[in-house]
N, C-alpha and C positions, 0 to 999 in steps of 0.2 A: 510474597513480594515483602521489600523491604519499606519503612516506615514513608522514606522519600516518595516512593512509588504508589503510595497507597494516597498520600495527600496531592500527588500530582495528578491522580485520575479520579479522584472524587466529585470533581465537579462533572464528569458524565454521569453520575448515579444519584437517586433521590437523597440517601443518607451514605454517611460514611460505612455504615455496616455492610451495605450493598457492595461495597469495592470489592471484587474477589480478591483473595488471599493468596492465591496460587495462579500460575500461568504456564503456559510452554514457550520456550524461546527457541529459536533455531537461526545458526548464523548461516551467513549468505552461503559458505561453501557447501553447508548440507542443503541449502534450497537448490543451487546450482547442481548437483550431481542428482537431483529428482529426474524421475523419465519424463515426466509432463508436469508443467505448473498452472494452475487455474488462478488467474487474479479476478477479485469483485472488486469492483469500485462503484459507490455509490454516492451522489449526493454533490452540489454545485461547492462546496466547499472542499471538494478533492479534483476539482477541474485543472488547477494550477499544476499540481503535481501530478498527474496524469499526463499532463501534456510535457512537463517536463523529464518523465519516465520515457514516452515514447518517441519524442523529438528533440529534446535535449542533448546534450553531450554526455557520456557515458562518463558519470565522475563520481566518487566515493562521497561527494555533497548530496547526492542523489543514490542513495543506495538501491533502489529498485531499476536503474537504469541498465545496470549490469544486465536484467533480464533478457536483455538485447540479443545476447550473446547465447543464449540458450537455445536450441532448436526444437523447442516444444512448448510456447506459452501460449494460453488463450487468455484473453481478456474480455469479461463480459462487465460493460458499464452502462450506466442510465444515462438517459440525456442529459440530465443535469452536471453528472461527473463530465460528460464531452464537452460542456461549456458551450462557447460559442462555435465549435466545431473545430475552428483553428488548423483544418487541414487534416485533424486525426480521422476523417472518413477514409485516409487512404491506409490507415492500419488497421481497419475492422472488416 
């Protein structure tokens, strides 16, 4: 990873040395060509973006929203990520 990415992510780790120096990346086209997609979502801090992905408009501002066009997506979300519900139970 480049230095900017390392600096941006070091807040998630105990020390800067713990920040991974390599990572896999995958574009939306590659993801959409997958036979099936499994999305794991946990934590209250993900509730709003999960709502946008599942219920908001499909838009480049929310790249995950494109998953609604995929024929086989399974979402596993904990209660915290589901937030106050917001009608998301209809997607589960």
